N, C-alpha and C positions, 0 to 999 in steps of 0.2 A: 540865561538858563538857570532855574532855581535849583536849588539843591535842599535836601531835606536831611537838618542835623540828628545821628543817631543819639539815643539816650546817653550812652555812654562815651560819646565824644570820639576821641581817639582810641579808644579802647576797642578791643574785639568783644562784639555784641556775644552774650551769652542768654539763656534764659531765665538765669539767675539774676543777671543784672537789668533785665527787663522787667522782672517783678519788682525790684526794689526801688525800679522808677516808679512803677505802678503805687508801691505803698509811700512813695514819698508824695506824690498827689494826693493821697487819701489825707495823710499826716498833715499837710495844708490844712485842710478843712476842720481840724478838731484843736480844742488848746489842752495842752496837758503840763501840769507842772514838772521842771527838769527833773527834779528828786525822784516823783513818782516814776517817772520813766525809767530813769536808770536803777533804781530800785529793783522794778519789774523785770529788767532784762536780766542782771545781775543774778535772780533767785532762780531762773531757768538757763542760764548762759549754757553750762554743762551739758545740759539735756538737749539745747538745740545745735550743740556743735562747735561750740565755742570755748576758745581754750584762755590761759590766764593771759597771756600776750595780748590776745585780741580785746580783752576786757581792759587791759593797762591801755591801749591805745584808744579805745573808746573813752575811758576817764579823761584822758589829755585831750581829746578833741571836745569833750563836753565842756572843760574848763573855759574853752574860749567863748560858749554860747553864754546868751544873757537871756534874763528872766522873759523879756518882751519877745524873744527870738521862738519861746512856744506856744504863743497865743495863736488863736486861729486867724489865719488869713497869711501869717509867717513861716519861714521856711529855718531850722537853725542851722544854718550852711557857715561851715570853718574853712578859711582859707590859711591858714598856718602854712609855712615852707616844712618842705622835708628836712630841711638842715636843723628847724626849730625843734619839730617832733623828733627827730633822730636824738638831740640832744636831751630833751625831755622825757624820753622812754628808755633811753640806751641801746634803742636796735639800730644795727646795720641798714643800710636803704634797701637790700634785698628782703629783710626780715619785715622791716616797715611795709613795703609792699605788700608782702605776703599776708600779714594780719589785717591790712586797709582789705586786699581782697578777700578774704574769709568774712570780714563784717558785711562787706556788700553783698556775696553771692549768699550768705545767710540771711538776708533781707532785714539786717538792722540799720545800716547805712546805705546811701547811692552816693554816684559820682556825679557831680556838675561841672563838666569841662567847659572852659570857655574854647573860643574857637581857636586860639593858638596854645591851648594844652596848660595853659599856666592859671595858677590861683589867684583870686584878687576879690575884693569886695571893699563896698563903701556904705554907710550910715549917713541916717540923717541927724538933724539937731537933737531930736530926741532917743536917738540910739538905735531905731529899728534900720532893718537891711534894706536898701534901696536896689540893691544889684551886687551878687555873687557868685562865685565860683569857686569850688572846692568840695570837700565832704558834707553832704548832705544829711543831717540826724532825723530827717521828717519821717524815714519809716520806723524808726522806732515810738514815734509819739503815734502812728496808726496803729502799733502792734501793742499798745501799754495794756489793753483787757484782755487781749487774748494770752499775752504771758501772766497775768495775774489768774486768769482762769485755769491753765496750765499749770500754775504754782499749787494752786488749790487741790488740782488734781494728782501733783506729785505727791502732796504731803499726804493724802487718803491713801494713795498707793503704796507710800511709804510705811504707814501705820499696820497695813494689811499684811504687807511683806514681813514685817516683824512679828505680828500674830503668826505668820504660818510657818517663820523659823522656828519660833519658840517650840510650836507643834511639832515639827520633823523634829528637832532636837530632843523632846520626851521619846516618841516613836523610836530613835535610832537608840537611844539607851537602853529602853527596854528591849528591845530586839539583840543588841549585843550581848545584855545581860543573860538573858534566857538561853541564847545559843553558848554562850561562855558556861552556865551552868550545865547543859546539858553535856557539851564535850568533858569538864571535868568530871561529872559522874556515869560517864559510859553510857548514857541514854541512847537505844537504839532510834535511829532517823534519818533525814536527809540533810544533816548538819553541813555537810559540806557543800551542797547545793545552797543550803540557804544562805551560807557565809558569800559564797561566790556573787549570789544577786545582791546582797547586801551591799558588798562591795562595788558593785556596778553601779546600785542606786547612788553610792555615795559619791561615787565620780562623777554624776551628773548634777551634782548640787551647784550652782551657780559658784565661782570664784570671786567675781567682781561686781558681775552687772546681775540682776536678779527683776522678775515680772513675776506679780502676782499669779497670774495665770499659770506661769509653767512651775511656780512654789506649790500652788495647789495641787497640780496634777502630780508632783513628785512626792506632797503629802498623803495623797490618796494609796500611792501606790507605797509606801512606807506602811501606812497602816494597814493595807491589807496583808503585806507579808508580816507586819506585826501578828495580825491575827492569825495567821497560816503557821508560824511560830510556837504561837502559844498553844494551839490545837496540838500541834506535835509534841509538844513538851508533855501537855496535860494527857496525851496517850501513851506516852514513852513512860511515865512516872505512874500511871495507874498498872499498866502490862508489869514494871517492874517490883509493884510496891508487895511489901512481905505477907504472906498469907497468915491469919491467924490461927495460932497453935492450939491443937486440941489437948486435952490432957495426955494422949500418947505420945504425941510428937515432943510435946515439953518434956516427956522425960528421956527422950531420946536426944537432947541437947546438952551438951556439958553444961556444966555449972557453971564455969570459968566465961562460956562466952555469952552467957545471960548477961552477965554484968557488965560487958563490954559497953563501951559507947558505941555511937550510931557510926561514927566515922571509920572506927576498925572493925565493925562489921561489915561494912564494905569489901575489907579485904579477905575476910575470912571466909573459904570455899565450903565450910560446913553448913554455915546460914545464909550466904548470897543467895538470892532468887532471881534469877535473870532468865533470858531466854538464851543463854549460851551454857547453861549449867551442865557441869561435866558428871555424867550417867555414872559414873564410878562412884562417887562420893557424894551424891547427892540419894536422899532418900526416896522410895517410889510414890508416897502421898504429895510429896511437895512437887513432885514432877508432873503427875496427873492433874495438881489445881493450877499449876503455872502454863502448863500447856493449854488447858481450857481459856485462860484469861488471852493469852496470846493466839489463840484459836478465833476469839471474837473480835481481836484488834485488827484492822485493816492492813493488808500484806506491806510491807515497807515498800516493794517497788511500785504499787499501786499508787501510795503518797508522792513518790518519786515522778513518776508518770505524770500526775497530777499538777506538781509543782512546776515541771518542766511545760505544760502545756499554759499555764499561768503567765510564766516568765515567758514565752513566745507571745502571748498575747498583748502583754504589755510592751515588748519591743516593738510589736508591729503598730501599736498605738502611740508610741514616740516619735513615729515619723511625722506626724500632724505637728507643724512648728505654729510659736507665739508669734505675734506681730512686733514685740518689743527684741525679740531673738533676732529676727531678722534686719531690722533696723540700727542693732548694737553691733552686728557682724559685718555689717553695708554700710559704713559710714557716709562714703561718697553717694551712694544711692540715696539713704537717708537726707542728705543735704539737700541733693535736688529735690526730693518728696517733699520736703519742708519750704522749700522755696517755691515750688509751684501749688502746696495744697496748704501752705500754714502749718496748724498743728494736725499730724497725722492721727486719724482716732480710729480708725479699723480697715478691714482690709480692702474695702470699697474705696477709699481713698488711695492706698496703694495701687490699687486694679487700677485706677485711672491713671495715675502717674506713670507706670510703668507703660499703657497705652501712648503717654505723650511723648517718654524718652525711646520708646521702640524704635522709632526712625532716625534717630540722633546715632545710635550705634549702629546701624545699618541692618538689622534686624525686620524681614520682610512681614507684610501684615500677613501673607499666607503662614508663614513660618509659626506667627504670633498667635494665630486662629487654631493651627493644629495642636500647638501647645495646651492652649484653652482646654480644646475638646478631649484631648488624651489624658491631660493631667489634672483638669479641671481649674475653676478660675484662680483660687486661692495657692494650690501648689505652683502652677505656671507664675504666679506673680513674684512668688518667691523665688523659683528658679531664674525668672529675669532679673531679679535683685542681686543676685550673685551672678550671673553672667556680665552684667554691668558693672559691678565691681571689680571681677578680675579682668574686664575689658579695659577699666580706667587704670588699673593696677599694672598694665601691660602684660597680663598673662595670658589673655586671650586675645587671638588676630582675627577671627570670624566670629563674631556673636553669634549669627546667624545659624551656622555649622554647629557649633557648640550648643546650641538650644535645640536644635533638632537630635544631635545626639545625646542629651539628657531625656530629650522624649521616647529615643529607642531604648535607652536603658531602662527607663521606666517600664515599657511594653516587656521587655524581659525580667522583670524583677530586681533590677541590679542597680537602681538608680538609690542613694542614701543620702538626700539632702541634708538629713539632720546632721550627720558627720561631717560634712563641707562647712556648713555654719558655725558648729561648735567648734571645728579644728580651726576657723580664722578668729574665732574670741580668745580661743588659749594661745592662738600667735599675738593678738592684741595683749594679753596678760603677760607674755613672756617680756 
């Protein structure tokens, strides 16, 4: 009776290891210089989920390969023993296995196990590998161009993010300066509400990770808040501006107060013109002119209502999540996504991944279809990513039931996905 050897030999097969084996077969068909391959993966290593220890092990494995191993038709397979690799890296056996597993699940190396599970290999007189079992670095050769393109995209993204952050910083400083000036001058206006929402926007700024889409949305909110603050400040200063004195009113002002500097004038009730003048000490002509100015200004409660409506609208829009936030908050799901799709470029890629992973965690096709119908494909995909992450972390025992519960919450207006994702990001940063 013939048997079919699994690509991972004695190892438990997973979709990630299956993808790594497919990449190894593709890598055998290309010729890539070893230096180019390692530079490419190191530039994007952190983005695709590799840790420093993973790259250290990869370096140690790469040292065993020779130039001819990276030629077309060859596979750079390393059969170094665990003992030797532990000595070179300083890892314990469990750490060594963990790093090797992550490299394979991320699609950077593949496992080529012998029938008895031992690593070994032999070369011909010219140094070419004739037969070998061990760590296969061919997937790295297959993904060189992908990693190089990703690096270019990351550089462009980083430049955009830096520009957006500079613009946000300018808007933040202008908002803070205007609010502080208004409060110190005791100007009328919804400054407390402005300050509260300003602090809320500051809390939304990314602490460690950022995406241009997220920053662009934040910049839009900061600029709109700045425009509203500027408008309120202008109206308040115009409403409280001193009216031009007529000869009659000039004669009524004591000579001493005419020579006082502006800062002292603000504290003097005899010439202070605001909307809260004491009728006993203010003259009738000033009261009439100030009343006319205030009458033409929009009521303060109207400004506050407009501000509250705008804040509510912004909070409602904030529910829309961007792709990088989902991937950063759900690293396990992101790792599977990259194993199955390579570089995830858009929500369509992520939606396909969710459909493939759905049976693996026991979410029925019916539950998945209901989630898509009720939430829309994008929100349903984000919700599934969260369910998948929590299930892998042992936080959710019944993924299908949990997803149905999220759909019910959405119907009642109680689903706050953004809070869940930003909460997980905050936990990662802690």
